[in-house]
C-alpha positions as CSV (number, residue, x, y, z in Angstrom):
1,M,-1.7,12.2,12.2
2,P,-0.4,8.9,10.8
3,I,-2.3,5.7,11.6
4,R,-0.6,2.3,11.6
5,M,-2.0,0.1,8.9
6,K,-1.5,-3.5,7.5
7,V,-1.9,-5.0,4.1
8,F,-5.3,-6.6,4.2
9,G,-5.2,-7.9,0.6
10,L,-5.3,-7.3,-3.1
11,T,-8.3,-7.3,-5.4
12,I,-9.2,-6.2,-8.9
13,D,-11.3,-3.1,-9.7
14,P,-14.1,-4.6,-11.8
15,L,-14.5,-1.4,-13.8
16,T,-10.9,-0.9,-14.9
17,N,-9.3,-4.3,-14.2
18,S,-6.6,-2.5,-12.2
19,P,-5.2,-4.1,-9.0
20,I,-6.3,-2.4,-5.7
21,L,-4.2,-2.7,-2.6
22,I,-6.4,-2.7,0.5
23,L,-4.9,-1.3,3.8
24,K,-6.7,-1.6,7.1
25,D,-5.8,0.0,10.5
26,L,-4.8,-2.4,13.2
27,E,-8.2,-2.1,14.9
28,G,-10.0,-2.7,11.6
29,D,-12.0,0.5,11.7
30,K,-10.4,2.4,8.8
31,T,-9.8,1.1,5.3
32,I,-8.1,2.6,2.3
33,P,-8.0,1.3,-1.3
34,V,-4.9,2.2,-3.3
35,W,-5.0,1.5,-7.1
36,I,-1.6,0.1,-8.1
37,G,0.1,-1.3,-11.1
38,L,0.1,-5.0,-12.1
39,L,3.9,-5.4,-11.5
40,E,3.7,-3.8,-8.1
41,A,0.7,-6.0,-7.2
42,T,2.7,-9.0,-8.2
43,A,5.6,-7.9,-6.0
44,I,3.3,-7.4,-3.0
45,A,1.4,-10.6,-3.6
46,S,4.6,-12.7,-3.9
47,E,5.8,-11.4,-0.6
48,L,2.4,-11.9,1.1
49,E,2.5,-15.5,-0.1
50,K,6.2,-15.9,0.6
51,I,6.9,-17.0,-3.0
52,K,10.6,-17.2,-3.7
53,F,12.0,-16.8,-7.2
54,S,15.3,-18.3,-8.4
55,R,16.5,-14.8,-9.1
56,P,15.9,-11.6,-7.0
57,M,13.0,-9.5,-8.2
58,T,13.4,-5.7,-8.1
59,H,12.1,-5.1,-4.5
60,D,14.2,-8.1,-3.3
61,L,17.3,-6.6,-5.0
62,M,16.6,-3.3,-3.3
63,K,16.2,-4.9,0.1
64,N,19.4,-6.9,-0.5
65,L,21.3,-3.7,-1.5
66,M,20.0,-1.8,1.6
67,D,21.1,-4.7,3.9
68,Q,24.6,-4.7,2.3
69,L,24.9,-1.0,2.8
70,G,23.5,-1.1,6.4
71,I,20.4,0.9,5.6
72,K,17.3,0.2,7.7
73,L,13.8,0.9,6.5
74,A,12.2,2.3,9.8
75,K,8.7,2.8,8.4
76,V,6.7,3.8,5.3
77,E,4.0,6.5,5.3
78,I,1.4,7.3,2.7
79,C,1.5,11.0,3.3
80,D,-0.6,12.7,0.7
81,L,-3.3,12.3,-2.0
82,R,-3.2,15.0,-4.7
83,D,-4.8,14.9,-8.1
84,N,-5.9,11.3,-7.6
85,T,-2.3,10.3,-7.0
86,F,-1.0,8.8,-3.7
87,F,2.4,9.9,-2.3
88,A,4.5,8.0,0.1
89,L,7.8,8.5,2.1
90,M,10.2,5.8,3.1
91,Y,11.9,6.7,6.5
92,L,15.4,5.3,6.3
93,I,18.4,5.0,8.8
94,L,22.0,4.8,7.8
95,K,24.3,4.6,10.8
96,D,23.0,7.4,13.0
97,K,21.5,9.5,10.2
98,E,17.8,9.4,9.5
99,F,16.4,10.5,6.1
100,T,13.3,10.2,4.0
101,M,12.9,9.3,0.4
102,D,9.9,9.9,-1.9
103,A,8.4,6.7,-3.3
104,R,5.3,5.4,-4.9
105,P,3.1,3.8,-2.2
106,S,3.1,0.4,-3.9
107,D,6.9,0.3,-4.1
108,A,7.3,1.5,-0.6
109,I,4.9,-1.1,0.7
110,A,6.5,-3.9,-1.3
111,L,9.8,-3.0,0.3
112,A,8.2,-2.6,3.8
113,L,6.8,-6.1,3.6
114,R,10.3,-7.4,2.9
115,A,11.9,-5.4,5.6
116,E,9.1,-6.0,8.1
117,A,8.7,-2.3,8.5
118,P,5.5,-0.7,9.8
119,I,3.2,1.0,7.3
120,Y,1.4,4.2,8.2
121,V,-1.3,6.3,6.4
122,D,-1.9,9.9,7.3
123,E,-5.5,10.4,8.6
124,A,-6.1,13.2,6.0
125,V,-5.3,10.8,3.2
126,I,-7.8,8.3,4.5
127,Q,-10.5,11.1,4.5
128,K,-9.5,12.3,1.0
129,S,-9.6,8.7,-0.4
130,K,-13.3,8.3,0.6
131,D,-14.3,10.9,-2.0
132,V,-12.2,9.8,-5.0
133,D,-12.5,7.0,-7.5
134,M,-8.9,6.2,-8.4
135,G,-9.9,3.7,-11.0
136,A,-11.9,6.2,-13.0
137,K,-9.7,9.1,-12.1
138,E,-12.6,11.4,-11.5
139,E,-14.5,12.7,-8.5
140,I,-17.5,10.7,-7.5
141,Q,-20.6,11.5,-5.5
142,S,-20.3,11.3,-1.8
143,A,-23.0,8.5,-1.6
144,E,-21.1,6.3,-3.9
145,G,-17.8,7.0,-2.0
146,K,-19.5,6.1,1.2
147,K,-20.8,2.9,-0.4
148,W,-17.2,1.8,-1.4
149,T,-16.0,2.6,2.1
150,E,-18.7,0.6,3.7
151,I,-18.0,-2.4,1.5
152,L,-14.3,-2.3,2.0
153,E,-14.6,-1.8,5.8
154,S,-17.0,-4.7,6.1
155,L,-14.8,-7.2,4.3
156,S,-13.5,-10.1,6.4
157,P,-10.4,-12.1,5.3
158,D,-12.7,-15.0,4.4
159,E,-14.9,-12.9,2.1
160,F,-12.0,-11.0,0.6
161,G,-10.7,-13.6,-1.8
162,K,-7.3,-14.0,-3.2
163,Y,-5.5,-12.0,-5.9
164,K,-4.8,-14.3,-8.9
165,M,-1.5,-14.0,-10.7
C-alpha cells in the first residue's frame, strides 16, 4: 500500500560521499533514505531552495514541455526496491487518458517538486530499505539497519543540516 511522503532533506553518506535523499511520511513515523546522483541532488536541492537559473535545467525543461503539451503529473510512486535499486512510476494524465512511465526516483521526485505533485512510497519498499545499505551496495546486518532507521526517523529539521552545493 503506498504511503504519502514528503522530501525531508538531502544529506551526504559519510562512507561513500554520495547524496542521500530523505523522505518522511506526513505523520513523521516512517523514513526512507534513497541514494541518488549528484546531478539529481542538485536538481532537487535547487527546487527545494527555489533557486532559479537563467536557462532551464533538465527537469525544468521537462516540466515546461509537459505544460505545453497539456500533460499533468498526478503523482509519483517509488514502487519497488530490487537488487539495491529503487524503481519509480510517474502517473501522468493527457486529456482524459491516464498512463504511467518508468523513472528513476530522483528524476521523478525532482519533477514532482516542480509540478507540486504528491510523492508516494510503497510500504513494502520502506520495509526492504531498512535492511539494505545502498551506499555500500551490500546487505547489512539487521542491527545496523535498525540503527540507521532510528537515526533517520529521529532527525528534526533543525538537526538535519543543509545539503551544500
